[in-house]
C-alpha positions as CSV (number, residue, x, y, z in Angstrom):
1,M,-1.7,6.0,14.1
2,A,-4.5,5.3,10.9
3,E,-3.3,4.3,7.0
4,L,-0.7,7.3,5.2
5,I,-3.1,8.7,2.6
6,L,-1.7,9.1,-0.4
7,T,-2.4,11.0,-3.8
8,D,-0.1,12.0,-6.9
9,A,1.1,15.0,-5.6
10,N,2.1,13.3,-2.3
11,F,3.0,9.8,-3.1
12,G,7.1,10.6,-4.4
13,A,7.5,12.4,-0.7
14,E,6.3,10.3,1.6
15,V,7.3,6.1,-0.6
16,I,10.1,7.4,-2.9
17,E,12.7,9.5,-1.8
18,A,11.2,8.2,2.1
19,G,12.8,5.6,1.1
20,T,11.0,3.8,4.1
21,L,9.5,0.4,4.0
22,T,6.5,1.1,2.6
23,L,2.9,-1.3,2.1
24,V,0.8,0.4,-0.4
25,D,-2.8,-0.4,-1.5
26,F,-4.5,0.8,-5.0
27,W,-7.9,0.6,-4.2
28,A,-11.0,2.5,-5.3
29,P,-14.4,2.8,-2.6
30,W,-16.9,1.0,-5.3
31,C,-14.4,-2.4,-5.4
32,G,-16.2,-4.7,-2.8
33,P,-12.3,-6.9,-2.2
34,C,-11.0,-3.4,-1.4
35,Q,-13.3,-3.4,1.0
36,M,-13.0,-6.1,2.7
37,M,-9.0,-5.6,3.2
38,G,-9.4,-1.3,4.0
39,P,-9.7,-3.3,7.9
40,I,-6.8,-5.1,7.5
41,V,-4.9,-2.5,5.8
42,D,-5.8,0.1,9.1
43,Q,-4.8,-3.1,11.7
44,L,-1.2,-3.2,9.9
45,A,-1.1,0.0,9.1
46,E,-1.4,0.2,13.4
47,E,0.7,-3.1,14.1
48,Y,3.8,-2.0,12.0
49,A,3.0,2.2,13.9
50,G,6.7,3.2,15.5
51,Q,8.3,0.3,13.2
52,G,10.2,2.1,11.1
53,V,7.6,0.4,8.0
54,K,5.2,2.9,6.4
55,V,1.1,2.0,4.8
56,G,-0.1,3.6,3.1
57,K,-3.3,3.7,0.6
58,V,-3.8,5.5,-2.8
59,N,-7.2,6.0,-4.3
60,V,-6.8,5.1,-8.3
61,D,-10.0,7.2,-9.1
62,E,-8.5,10.6,-7.2
63,N,-4.7,9.3,-8.3
64,P,-4.7,7.7,-11.5
65,N,-1.1,8.6,-12.7
66,T,0.0,6.6,-9.8
67,A,-1.2,3.6,-9.8
68,G,-1.0,4.5,-13.7
69,K,3.0,4.6,-13.6
70,Y,3.1,1.2,-10.9
71,Q,0.8,-0.5,-14.1
72,V,-2.0,-1.3,-11.8
73,M,-4.0,-3.3,-13.8
74,S,-6.7,-5.2,-11.0
75,I,-7.3,-3.6,-7.7
76,P,-6.7,-4.5,-4.5
77,T,-3.0,-4.8,-5.2
78,F,-0.8,-4.2,-2.6
79,L,3.3,-3.1,-3.2
80,V,5.9,-3.0,-1.1
81,F,8.5,-0.2,-1.6
82,K,11.9,-0.3,0.1
83,G,14.9,2.7,-0.9
84,G,12.0,3.5,-3.3
85,Q,11.9,0.9,-5.3
86,V,9.2,-1.7,-6.1
87,V,10.4,-5.3,-4.2
88,D,6.9,-7.0,-4.2
89,Q,3.2,-7.1,-5.4
90,L,0.2,-8.8,-4.8
91,V,-2.7,-8.9,-6.3
92,G,-6.8,-9.8,-4.8
93,G,-7.9,-9.8,-1.0
94,M,-5.9,-12.4,0.9
95,Q,-5.3,-13.3,4.6
96,K,-3.4,-10.3,7.1
97,E,-0.8,-13.2,6.9
98,A,0.1,-13.1,3.4
99,L,0.4,-9.3,4.0
100,K,2.1,-9.5,7.2
101,E,4.8,-12.3,5.4
102,V,5.4,-9.8,2.6
103,I,6.1,-7.1,4.5
104,E,8.7,-9.2,6.9
105,K,10.2,-10.8,4.4
106,H,11.9,-7.0,3.5
107,K,12.1,-5.8,6.8
């Protein structure tokens, strides 16, 4: 299963109301570090499929309301949601293991 494409329209239902542990990648097509993180996010989505963890992506250019609501100022920004609340935040390009550690910490 590939990562979930999140939009201003479905973010509430998929992330907030679902209450599932969710890693959300805020990105844009023109962002170099975002492009580097894309395959890593895809791998995490596959690895956590069926484990009660969602992995999703928000294109900040197409979904400015969601990015603004969570005060995403630089990308890539990764927010971890649990029970509909932000429980962790990471900014910038990083190793896959760093993202996994944050997910595991909140599982």
